N, CA, C, O and CB atoms as a CASP TS submission, in Angstrom:
PFRMAT TS
TARGET T0000
AUTHOR 0000-0000-0000
METHOD Language model
MODEL 1
PARENT N/A
ATOM      1  N   MET     1       0.751  -1.093  -0.020  1.00  0.00           N
ATOM      2  CA  MET     1       0.024   0.019   0.018  1.00  0.00           C
ATOM      3  C   MET     1       0.802   1.152  -0.036  1.00  0.00           C
ATOM      4  O   MET     1       1.741   1.219   0.757  1.00  0.00           O
ATOM      5  CB  MET     1      -0.749   0.045   1.055  1.00  0.00           C
ATOM      6  N   THR     2       0.585   2.176  -0.908  1.00  0.00           N
ATOM      7  CA  THR     2       1.330   3.456  -0.922  1.00  0.00           C
ATOM      8  C   THR     2       0.772   4.389  -0.050  1.00  0.00           C
ATOM      9  O   THR     2      -0.419   4.684  -0.146  1.00  0.00           O
ATOM     10  CB  THR     2       1.396   4.052  -2.223  1.00  0.00           C
ATOM     11  N   PRO     3       1.594   4.951   0.900  1.00  0.00           N
ATOM     12  CA  PRO     3       1.210   6.018   1.932  1.00  0.00           C
ATOM     13  C   PRO     3       0.488   7.203   1.085  1.00  0.00           C
ATOM     14  O   PRO     3       0.837   7.578  -0.034  1.00  0.00           O
ATOM     15  CB  PRO     3       2.621   6.608   2.793  1.00  0.00           C
ATOM     16  N   THR     4      -0.499   7.668   1.788  1.00  0.00           N
ATOM     17  CA  THR     4      -1.077   8.953   1.119  1.00  0.00           C
ATOM     18  C   THR     4      -0.857  10.160   2.038  1.00  0.00           C
ATOM     19  O   THR     4      -1.177  11.285   1.653  1.00  0.00           O
ATOM     20  CB  THR     4      -2.682   8.806   0.814  1.00  0.00           C
ATOM     21  N   ILE     5      -0.317   9.947   3.245  1.00  0.00           N
ATOM     22  CA  ILE     5       0.028  10.985   4.170  1.00  0.00           C
ATOM     23  C   ILE     5       1.565  11.151   4.383  1.00  0.00           C
ATOM     24  O   ILE     5       2.257  10.153   4.585  1.00  0.00           O
ATOM     25  CB  ILE     5      -0.647  10.699   5.478  1.00  0.00           C
ATOM     26  N   LYS     6       2.068  12.313   4.341  1.00  0.00           N
ATOM     27  CA  LYS     6       3.513  12.640   4.422  1.00  0.00           C
ATOM     28  C   LYS     6       3.587  13.580   5.647  1.00  0.00           C
ATOM     29  O   LYS     6       2.754  14.462   5.860  1.00  0.00           O
ATOM     30  CB  LYS     6       4.105  13.346   3.027  1.00  0.00           C
ATOM     31  N   VAL     7       4.651  13.319   6.431  1.00  0.00           N
ATOM     32  CA  VAL     7       4.967  14.382   7.544  1.00  0.00           C
ATOM     33  C   VAL     7       6.369  14.795   7.274  1.00  0.00           C
ATOM     34  O   VAL     7       7.278  13.972   7.165  1.00  0.00           O
ATOM     35  CB  VAL     7       4.824  13.804   9.115  1.00  0.00           C
ATOM     36  N   VAL     8       6.519  15.968   7.177  1.00  0.00           N
ATOM     37  CA  VAL     8       8.055  16.622   7.017  1.00  0.00           C
ATOM     38  C   VAL     8       8.187  17.463   8.305  1.00  0.00           C
ATOM     39  O   VAL     8       7.398  18.359   8.605  1.00  0.00           O
ATOM     40  CB  VAL     8       8.288  17.704   5.527  1.00  0.00           C
ATOM     41  N   LYS     9       9.294  17.078   9.063  1.00  0.00           N
ATOM     42  CA  LYS     9       9.691  17.914  10.180  1.00  0.00           C
ATOM     43  C   LYS     9      10.928  18.647   9.762  1.00  0.00           C
ATOM     44  O   LYS     9      11.824  18.094   9.122  1.00  0.00           O
ATOM     45  CB  LYS     9       9.927  17.091  11.474  1.00  0.00           C
ATOM     46  N   GLN    10      10.964  19.976  10.157  1.00  0.00           N
ATOM     47  CA  GLN    10      12.069  20.776   9.774  1.00  0.00           C
ATOM     48  C   GLN    10      12.450  21.700  10.951  1.00  0.00           C
ATOM     49  O   GLN    10      11.688  22.548  11.416  1.00  0.00           O
ATOM     50  CB  GLN    10      11.734  21.575   8.503  1.00  0.00           C
ATOM     51  N   SER    11      13.781  21.440  11.416  1.00  0.00           N
ATOM     52  CA  SER    11      14.269  22.274  12.456  1.00  0.00           C
ATOM     53  C   SER    11      14.465  23.685  11.981  1.00  0.00           C
ATOM     54  O   SER    11      15.043  23.942  10.925  1.00  0.00           O
ATOM     55  CB  SER    11      15.526  21.731  12.997  1.00  0.00           C
ATOM     56  N   ILE    12      14.004  24.531  12.733  1.00  0.00           N
ATOM     57  CA  ILE    12      14.330  25.997  12.388  1.00  0.00           C
ATOM     58  C   ILE    12      15.680  26.386  12.694  1.00  0.00           C
ATOM     59  O   ILE    12      16.187  27.309  12.058  1.00  0.00           O
ATOM     60  CB  ILE    12      13.446  26.948  13.107  1.00  0.00           C
ATOM     61  N   LYS    13      16.310  25.797  13.582  1.00  0.00           N
ATOM     62  CA  LYS    13      17.632  26.101  14.027  1.00  0.00           C
ATOM     63  C   LYS    13      18.459  25.687  12.800  1.00  0.00           C
ATOM     64  O   LYS    13      18.337  24.546  12.354  1.00  0.00           O
ATOM     65  CB  LYS    13      18.046  25.338  15.410  1.00  0.00           C
ATOM     66  N   GLY    14      19.356  26.638  12.197  1.00  0.00           N
ATOM     67  CA  GLY    14      20.115  26.356  11.031  1.00  0.00           C
ATOM     68  C   GLY    14      19.394  26.529   9.781  1.00  0.00           C
ATOM     69  O   GLY    14      19.988  26.938   8.783  1.00  0.00           O
ATOM     70  N   TRP    15      18.123  26.239   9.765  1.00  0.00           N
ATOM     71  CA  TRP    15      17.356  26.411   8.470  1.00  0.00           C
ATOM     72  C   TRP    15      17.036  27.895   8.242  1.00  0.00           C
ATOM     73  O   TRP    15      17.050  28.415   7.127  1.00  0.00           O
ATOM     74  CB  TRP    15      15.997  25.567   8.489  1.00  0.00           C
ATOM     75  N   PHE    16      16.769  28.485   9.292  1.00  0.00           N
ATOM     76  CA  PHE    16      16.456  29.957   9.064  1.00  0.00           C
ATOM     77  C   PHE    16      17.442  30.946   9.708  1.00  0.00           C
ATOM     78  O   PHE    16      17.317  32.164   9.585  1.00  0.00           O
ATOM     79  CB  PHE    16      15.062  30.273   9.613  1.00  0.00           C
ATOM     80  N   SER    17      18.418  30.362  10.393  1.00  0.00           N
ATOM     81  CA  SER    17      19.316  31.146  11.202  1.00  0.00           C
ATOM     82  C   SER    17      18.599  31.771  12.239  1.00  0.00           C
ATOM     83  O   SER    17      17.740  31.147  12.862  1.00  0.00           O
ATOM     84  CB  SER    17      20.034  32.134  10.446  1.00  0.00           C
ATOM     85  N   THR    18      18.898  33.062  12.507  1.00  0.00           N
ATOM     86  CA  THR    18      18.036  34.012  13.444  1.00  0.00           C
ATOM     87  C   THR    18      17.066  34.627  12.836  1.00  0.00           C
ATOM     88  O   THR    18      16.229  35.156  13.567  1.00  0.00           O
ATOM     89  CB  THR    18      18.745  35.055  14.076  1.00  0.00           C
ATOM     90  N   ASN    19      16.913  34.726  11.536  1.00  0.00           N
ATOM     91  CA  ASN    19      15.822  35.498  10.778  1.00  0.00           C
ATOM     92  C   ASN    19      14.928  34.557  10.190  1.00  0.00           C
ATOM     93  O   ASN    19      15.443  33.738   9.430  1.00  0.00           O
ATOM     94  CB  ASN    19      16.366  36.425   9.664  1.00  0.00           C
ATOM     95  N   PHE    20      13.645  34.496  10.389  1.00  0.00           N
ATOM     96  CA  PHE    20      12.575  33.638   9.797  1.00  0.00           C
ATOM     97  C   PHE    20      12.398  34.113   8.477  1.00  0.00           C
ATOM     98  O   PHE    20      12.088  35.286   8.267  1.00  0.00           O
ATOM     99  CB  PHE    20      11.239  33.657  10.559  1.00  0.00           C
ATOM    100  N   ASP    21      12.609  33.124   7.389  1.00  0.00           N
ATOM    101  CA  ASP    21      12.511  33.398   6.151  1.00  0.00           C
ATOM    102  C   ASP    21      11.293  32.812   5.534  1.00  0.00           C
ATOM    103  O   ASP    21      11.229  31.608   5.286  1.00  0.00           O
ATOM    104  CB  ASP    21      13.634  33.028   5.554  1.00  0.00           C
ATOM    105  N   GLU    22      10.368  33.607   5.292  1.00  0.00           N
ATOM    106  CA  GLU    22       8.982  33.242   4.699  1.00  0.00           C
ATOM    107  C   GLU    22       9.214  32.457   3.465  1.00  0.00           C
ATOM    108  O   GLU    22       8.681  31.369   3.244  1.00  0.00           O
ATOM    109  CB  GLU    22       8.079  34.536   4.346  1.00  0.00           C
ATOM    110  N   GLN    23      10.049  33.074   2.659  1.00  0.00           N
ATOM    111  CA  GLN    23      10.333  32.414   1.299  1.00  0.00           C
ATOM    112  C   GLN    23      10.808  31.101   1.324  1.00  0.00           C
ATOM    113  O   GLN    23      10.483  30.315   0.435  1.00  0.00           O
ATOM    114  CB  GLN    23      11.289  33.130   0.548  1.00  0.00           C
ATOM    115  N   ALA    24      11.636  30.734   2.365  1.00  0.00           N
ATOM    116  CA  ALA    24      12.105  29.440   2.490  1.00  0.00           C
ATOM    117  C   ALA    24      10.917  28.468   2.786  1.00  0.00           C
ATOM    118  O   ALA    24      10.842  27.405   2.169  1.00  0.00           O
ATOM    119  CB  ALA    24      13.167  29.397   3.563  1.00  0.00           C
ATOM    120  N   VAL    25      10.019  28.807   3.691  1.00  0.00           N
ATOM    121  CA  VAL    25       8.902  28.051   3.963  1.00  0.00           C
ATOM    122  C   VAL    25       8.034  27.796   2.678  1.00  0.00           C
ATOM    123  O   VAL    25       7.669  26.657   2.385  1.00  0.00           O
ATOM    124  CB  VAL    25       8.130  28.734   5.028  1.00  0.00           C
ATOM    125  N   ALA    26       7.716  28.899   1.921  1.00  0.00           N
ATOM    126  CA  ALA    26       6.987  28.774   0.670  1.00  0.00           C
ATOM    127  C   ALA    26       7.740  27.920  -0.315  1.00  0.00           C
ATOM    128  O   ALA    26       7.094  27.219  -1.095  1.00  0.00           O
ATOM    129  CB  ALA    26       6.716  30.132   0.075  1.00  0.00           C
ATOM    130  N   THR    27       9.037  27.925  -0.341  1.00  0.00           N
ATOM    131  CA  THR    27       9.734  27.165  -1.211  1.00  0.00           C
ATOM    132  C   THR    27       9.654  25.747  -0.994  1.00  0.00           C
ATOM    133  O   THR    27       9.520  24.989  -1.954  1.00  0.00           O
ATOM    134  CB  THR    27      10.987  27.547  -1.210  1.00  0.00           C
ATOM    135  N   GLU    28       9.732  25.278   0.319  1.00  0.00           N
ATOM    136  CA  GLU    28       9.493  24.027   0.965  1.00  0.00           C
ATOM    137  C   GLU    28       8.171  23.546   0.596  1.00  0.00           C
ATOM    138  O   GLU    28       8.092  22.396   0.164  1.00  0.00           O
ATOM    139  CB  GLU    28       9.621  24.127   2.428  1.00  0.00           C
ATOM    140  N   ILE    29       7.074  24.288   0.708  1.00  0.00           N
ATOM    141  CA  ILE    29       5.776  23.733   0.408  1.00  0.00           C
ATOM    142  C   ILE    29       5.624  23.625  -1.109  1.00  0.00           C
ATOM    143  O   ILE    29       5.118  22.582  -1.524  1.00  0.00           O
ATOM    144  CB  ILE    29       4.649  24.596   1.027  1.00  0.00           C
ATOM    145  N   GLN    30       5.971  24.509  -1.951  1.00  0.00           N
ATOM    146  CA  GLN    30       5.969  24.532  -3.383  1.00  0.00           C
ATOM    147  C   GLN    30       6.592  23.211  -3.924  1.00  0.00           C
ATOM    148  O   GLN    30       6.077  22.527  -4.808  1.00  0.00           O
ATOM    149  CB  GLN    30       6.740  25.779  -3.898  1.00  0.00           C
ATOM    150  N   GLU    31       7.820  22.921  -3.255  1.00  0.00           N
ATOM    151  CA  GLU    31       8.503  21.697  -3.837  1.00  0.00           C
ATOM    152  C   GLU    31       7.815  20.392  -3.543  1.00  0.00           C
ATOM    153  O   GLU    31       7.978  19.397  -4.250  1.00  0.00           O
ATOM    154  CB  GLU    31       9.916  21.591  -3.317  1.00  0.00           C
ATOM    155  N   GLN    32       7.025  20.423  -2.456  1.00  0.00           N
ATOM    156  CA  GLN    32       6.357  19.059  -2.105  1.00  0.00           C
ATOM    157  C   GLN    32       5.132  19.118  -2.908  1.00  0.00           C
ATOM    158  O   GLN    32       4.733  18.049  -3.368  1.00  0.00           O
ATOM    159  CB  GLN    32       6.013  18.816  -0.474  1.00  0.00           C
ATOM    160  N   GLU    33       4.422  20.258  -3.173  1.00  0.00           N
ATOM    161  CA  GLU    33       3.242  20.279  -4.052  1.00  0.00           C
ATOM    162  C   GLU    33       3.662  19.863  -5.473  1.00  0.00           C
ATOM    163  O   GLU    33       2.951  19.074  -6.096  1.00  0.00           O
ATOM    164  CB  GLU    33       2.575  21.709  -4.065  1.00  0.00           C
ATOM    165  N   ASN    34       4.831  20.379  -6.028  1.00  0.00           N
ATOM    166  CA  ASN    34       5.340  19.870  -7.327  1.00  0.00           C
ATOM    167  C   ASN    34       5.490  18.409  -7.398  1.00  0.00           C
ATOM    168  O   ASN    34       5.475  17.891  -8.514  1.00  0.00           O
ATOM    169  CB  ASN    34       6.633  20.463  -7.638  1.00  0.00           C
ATOM    170  N   LEU    35       5.638  17.651  -6.311  1.00  0.00           N
ATOM    171  CA  LEU    35       5.847  16.328  -6.180  1.00  0.00           C
ATOM    172  C   LEU    35       4.563  15.492  -6.162  1.00  0.00           C
ATOM    173  O   LEU    35       4.571  14.267  -6.274  1.00  0.00           O
ATOM    174  CB  LEU    35       6.611  16.128  -5.024  1.00  0.00           C
ATOM    175  N   GLY    36       3.402  16.274  -6.006  1.00  0.00           N
ATOM    176  CA  GLY    36       2.116  15.775  -5.984  1.00  0.00           C
ATOM    177  C   GLY    36       1.545  15.670  -4.584  1.00  0.00           C
ATOM    178  O   GLY    36       0.572  14.945  -4.376  1.00  0.00           O
ATOM    179  N   TRP    37       2.118  16.371  -3.619  1.00  0.00           N
ATOM    180  CA  TRP    37       1.496  16.462  -2.219  1.00  0.00           C
ATOM    181  C   TRP    37       0.890  17.758  -1.992  1.00  0.00           C
ATOM    182  O   TRP    37       1.377  18.806  -2.416  1.00  0.00           O
ATOM    183  CB  TRP    37       2.516  16.225  -1.109  1.00  0.00           C
ATOM    184  N   LEU    38      -0.263  17.668  -1.263  1.00  0.00           N
ATOM    185  CA  LEU    38      -0.959  18.987  -0.946  1.00  0.00           C
ATOM    186  C   LEU    38      -0.865  19.107   0.518  1.00  0.00           C
ATOM    187  O   LEU    38      -1.154  18.164   1.255  1.00  0.00           O
ATOM    188  CB  LEU    38      -2.508  19.060  -1.437  1.00  0.00           C
ATOM    189  N   LEU    39      -0.425  20.371   0.999  1.00  0.00           N
ATOM    190  CA  LEU    39      -0.312  20.691   2.348  1.00  0.00           C
ATOM    191  C   LEU    39      -1.742  20.806   3.097  1.00  0.00           C
ATOM    192  O   LEU    39      -2.590  21.638   2.775  1.00  0.00           O
ATOM    193  CB  LEU    39       0.476  21.985   2.434  1.00  0.00           C
ATOM    194  N   VAL    40      -1.890  19.912   4.086  1.00  0.00           N
ATOM    195  CA  VAL    40      -3.150  19.988   4.676  1.00  0.00           C
ATOM    196  C   VAL    40      -3.085  20.540   6.056  1.00  0.00           C
ATOM    197  O   VAL    40      -4.115  20.915   6.614  1.00  0.00           O
ATOM    198  CB  VAL    40      -3.773  18.697   4.673  1.00  0.00           C
ATOM    199  N   SER    41      -1.876  20.609   6.652  1.00  0.00           N
ATOM    200  CA  SER    41      -1.793  21.176   7.967  1.00  0.00           C
ATOM    201  C   SER    41      -0.326  21.610   8.255  1.00  0.00           C
ATOM    202  O   SER    41       0.573  21.084   7.600  1.00  0.00           O
ATOM    203  CB  SER    41      -2.300  20.154   9.022  1.00  0.00           C
ATOM    204  N   SER    42      -0.051  22.504   9.162  1.00  0.00           N
ATOM    205  CA  SER    42       1.387  22.777   9.597  1.00  0.00           C
ATOM    206  C   SER    42       1.277  23.294  10.932  1.00  0.00           C
ATOM    207  O   SER    42       0.213  23.796  11.296  1.00  0.00           O
ATOM    208  CB  SER    42       2.183  23.799   8.673  1.00  0.00           C
ATOM    209  N   TYR    43       2.264  23.223  11.692  1.00  0.00           N
ATOM    210  CA  TYR    43       2.454  23.792  13.017  1.00  0.00           C
ATOM    211  C   TYR    43       3.785  23.805  13.473  1.00  0.00           C
ATOM    212  O   TYR    43       4.638  23.153  12.871  1.00  0.00           O
ATOM    213  CB  TYR    43       1.701  23.132  13.964  1.00  0.00           C
ATOM    214  N   GLY    44       4.085  24.540  14.567  1.00  0.00           N
ATOM    215  CA  GLY    44       5.452  24.730  15.076  1.00  0.00           C
ATOM    216  C   GLY    44       5.399  24.066  16.403  1.00  0.00           C
ATOM    217  O   GLY    44       4.368  23.980  17.071  1.00  0.00           O
ATOM    218  N   ILE    45       6.667  23.557  16.787  1.00  0.00           N
ATOM    219  CA  ILE    45       6.730  22.987  18.203  1.00  0.00           C
ATOM    220  C   ILE    45       8.093  23.357  18.737  1.00  0.00           C
ATOM    221  O   ILE    45       9.037  23.570  17.976  1.00  0.00           O
ATOM    222  CB  ILE    45       6.511  21.360  18.253  1.00  0.00           C
ATOM    223  N   ALA    46       8.188  23.430  20.037  1.00  0.00           N
ATOM    224  CA  ALA    46       9.379  23.777  20.740  1.00  0.00           C
ATOM    225  C   ALA    46       9.567  22.635  21.715  1.00  0.00           C
ATOM    226  O   ALA    46       8.751  22.386  22.602  1.00  0.00           O
ATOM    227  CB  ALA    46       9.290  25.192  21.442  1.00  0.00           C
ATOM    228  N   THR    47      10.787  21.890  21.488  1.00  0.00           N
ATOM    229  CA  THR    47      10.997  20.814  22.356  1.00  0.00           C
ATOM    230  C   THR    47      12.305  21.084  23.289  1.00  0.00           C
ATOM    231  O   THR    47      13.235  21.711  22.781  1.00  0.00           O
ATOM    232  CB  THR    47      11.130  19.510  21.492  1.00  0.00           C
ATOM    233  N   SER    48      12.398  20.684  24.479  1.00  0.00           N
ATOM    234  CA  SER    48      13.523  20.889  25.323  1.00  0.00           C
ATOM    235  C   SER    48      14.457  19.722  24.981  1.00  0.00           C
ATOM    236  O   SER    48      14.088  18.548  24.942  1.00  0.00           O
ATOM    237  CB  SER    48      13.125  20.955  26.865  1.00  0.00           C
ATOM    238  N   GLY    49      15.641  20.135  24.750  1.00  0.00           N
ATOM    239  CA  GLY    49      16.657  19.180  24.503  1.00  0.00           C
ATOM    240  C   GLY    49      17.201  18.403  25.765  1.00  0.00           C
ATOM    241  O   GLY    49      17.195  18.951  26.868  1.00  0.00           O
ATOM    242  N   LEU    50      17.626  17.240  25.604  1.00  0.00           N
ATOM    243  CA  LEU    50      17.996  16.500  26.639  1.00  0.00           C
ATOM    244  C   LEU    50      19.482  16.877  27.217  1.00  0.00           C
ATOM    245  O   LEU    50      19.887  16.611  28.348  1.00  0.00           O
ATOM    246  CB  LEU    50      17.879  15.104  26.194  1.00  0.00           C
ATOM    247  N   SER    51      20.198  17.554  26.187  1.00  0.00           N
ATOM    248  CA  SER    51      21.536  17.892  26.570  1.00  0.00           C
ATOM    249  C   SER    51      21.511  19.531  26.953  1.00  0.00           C
ATOM    250  O   SER    51      20.465  20.141  27.177  1.00  0.00           O
ATOM    251  CB  SER    51      22.600  17.502  25.298  1.00  0.00           C
ATOM    252  N   SER    52      22.712  20.069  26.984  1.00  0.00           N
ATOM    253  CA  SER    52      22.674  21.402  27.207  1.00  0.00           C
ATOM    254  C   SER    52      22.342  22.348  26.175  1.00  0.00           C
ATOM    255  O   SER    52      22.556  23.553  26.314  1.00  0.00           O
ATOM    256  CB  SER    52      23.756  21.714  27.656  1.00  0.00           C
ATOM    257  N   ARG    53      21.751  21.771  24.993  1.00  0.00           N
ATOM    258  CA  ARG    53      21.459  22.648  23.909  1.00  0.00           C
ATOM    259  C   ARG    53      20.243  23.381  24.058  1.00  0.00           C
ATOM    260  O   ARG    53      20.014  24.284  23.252  1.00  0.00           O
ATOM    261  CB  ARG    53      21.412  21.957  22.716  1.00  0.00           C
ATOM    262  N   GLY    54      19.345  23.100  25.065  1.00  0.00           N
ATOM    263  CA  GLY    54      18.333  24.018  25.348  1.00  0.00           C
ATOM    264  C   GLY    54      17.111  23.701  24.393  1.00  0.00           C
ATOM    265  O   GLY    54      16.910  22.520  24.111  1.00  0.00           O
ATOM    266  N   THR    55      16.376  24.573  23.935  1.00  0.00           N
ATOM    267  CA  THR    55      15.127  24.425  23.244  1.00  0.00           C
ATOM    268  C   THR    55      15.274  24.419  21.702  1.00  0.00           C
ATOM    269  O   THR    55      15.773  25.358  21.082  1.00  0.00           O
ATOM    270  CB  THR    55      14.207  25.524  23.669  1.00  0.00           C
ATOM    271  N   THR    56      14.782  23.248  21.115  1.00  0.00           N
ATOM    272  CA  THR    56      14.832  23.280  19.589  1.00  0.00           C
ATOM    273  C   THR    56      13.396  23.616  18.936  1.00  0.00           C
ATOM    274  O   THR    56      12.387  22.992  19.262  1.00  0.00           O
ATOM    275  CB  THR    56      15.350  21.822  19.039  1.00  0.00           C
ATOM    276  N   ASP    57      13.394  24.587  18.050  1.00  0.00           N
ATOM    277  CA  ASP    57      12.177  24.956  17.504  1.00  0.00           C
ATOM    278  C   ASP    57      12.003  24.193  16.206  1.00  0.00           C
ATOM    279  O   ASP    57      12.992  24.051  15.486  1.00  0.00           O
ATOM    280  CB  ASP    57      12.103  26.443  17.317  1.00  0.00           C
ATOM    281  N   THR    58      10.822  23.686  15.841  1.00  0.00           N
ATOM    282  CA  THR    58      10.541  22.876  14.813  1.00  0.00           C
ATOM    283  C   THR    58       9.337  23.162  14.086  1.00  0.00           C
ATOM    284  O   THR    58       8.308  23.417  14.713  1.00  0.00           O
ATOM    285  CB  THR    58      10.518  21.658  15.238  1.00  0.00           C
ATOM    286  N   LEU    59       9.353  23.148  12.705  1.00  0.00           N
ATOM    287  CA  LEU    59       8.151  23.263  11.916  1.00  0.00           C
ATOM    288  C   LEU    59       7.750  21.849  11.516  1.00  0.00           C
ATOM    289  O   LEU    59       8.602  21.017  11.203  1.00  0.00           O
ATOM    290  CB  LEU    59       8.360  24.189  10.667  1.00  0.00           C
ATOM    291  N   VAL    60       6.531  21.603  11.529  1.00  0.00           N
ATOM    292  CA  VAL    60       5.997  20.231  10.988  1.00  0.00           C
ATOM    293  C   VAL    60       4.827  20.534   9.956  1.00  0.00           C
ATOM    294  O   VAL    60       3.828  21.211  10.195  1.00  0.00           O
ATOM    295  CB  VAL    60       5.405  19.240  12.268  1.00  0.00           C
ATOM    296  N   PHE    61       5.132  19.928   8.814  1.00  0.00           N
ATOM    297  CA  PHE    61       4.244  19.936   7.507  1.00  0.00           C
ATOM    298  C   PHE    61       3.620  18.721   7.468  1.00  0.00           C
ATOM    299  O   PHE    61       4.282  17.708   7.694  1.00  0.00           O
ATOM    300  CB  PHE    61       5.001  20.143   6.154  1.00  0.00           C
ATOM    301  N   ILE    62       2.242  18.643   7.173  1.00  0.00           N
ATOM    302  CA  ILE    62       1.481  17.396   6.995  1.00  0.00           C
ATOM    303  C   ILE    62       0.906  17.562   5.568  1.00  0.00           C
ATOM    304  O   ILE    62       0.144  18.463   5.217  1.00  0.00           O
ATOM    305  CB  ILE    62       0.307  17.171   8.156  1.00  0.00           C
ATOM    306  N   TYR    63       1.358  16.610   4.839  1.00  0.00           N
ATOM    307  CA  TYR    63       0.755  16.630   3.282  1.00  0.00           C
ATOM    308  C   TYR    63      -0.080  15.387   3.098  1.00  0.00           C
ATOM    309  O   TYR    63       0.128  14.351   3.729  1.00  0.00           O
ATOM    310  CB  TYR    63       1.993  16.620   2.050  1.00  0.00           C
ATOM    311  N   ARG    64      -1.038  15.542   2.199  1.00  0.00           N
ATOM    312  CA  ARG    64      -1.818  14.428   1.621  1.00  0.00           C
ATOM    313  C   ARG    64      -1.451  14.273   0.116  1.00  0.00           C
ATOM    314  O   ARG    64      -1.204  15.283  -0.543  1.00  0.00           O
ATOM    315  CB  ARG    64      -3.384  14.688   1.798  1.00  0.00           C
ATOM    316  N   LYS    65      -1.414  13.143  -0.392  1.00  0.00           N
ATOM    317  CA  LYS    65      -1.250  12.786  -1.828  1.00  0.00           C
ATOM    318  C   LYS    65      -2.425  13.498  -2.568  1.00  0.00           C
ATOM    319  O   LYS    65      -3.586  13.427  -2.165  1.00  0.00           O
ATOM    320  CB  LYS    65      -1.270  11.145  -2.066  1.00  0.00           C
ATOM    321  N   LYS    66      -2.064  14.145  -3.610  1.00  0.00           N
ATOM    322  CA  LYS    66      -3.254  14.783  -4.452  1.00  0.00           C
ATOM    323  C   LYS    66      -3.955  13.665  -5.117  1.00  0.00           C
ATOM    324  O   LYS    66      -4.927  13.888  -5.839  1.00  0.00           O
ATOM    325  CB  LYS    66      -2.755  15.868  -5.607  1.00  0.00           C
TER
END
């Protein structure tokens, strides 16, 4: 069975540096849509690191196959 749901997790740290780049998000979504996936939901999370790294901010994108 071919999956029809896809979850893409992207750490903001290093992806956006200290400046949030809306174009980078738009490009990520457009690339997935060009592959036949439709964005159905997205959200941001902050998780506490187990080491001294502190908090990791992450974007999560949920896609469904078109």
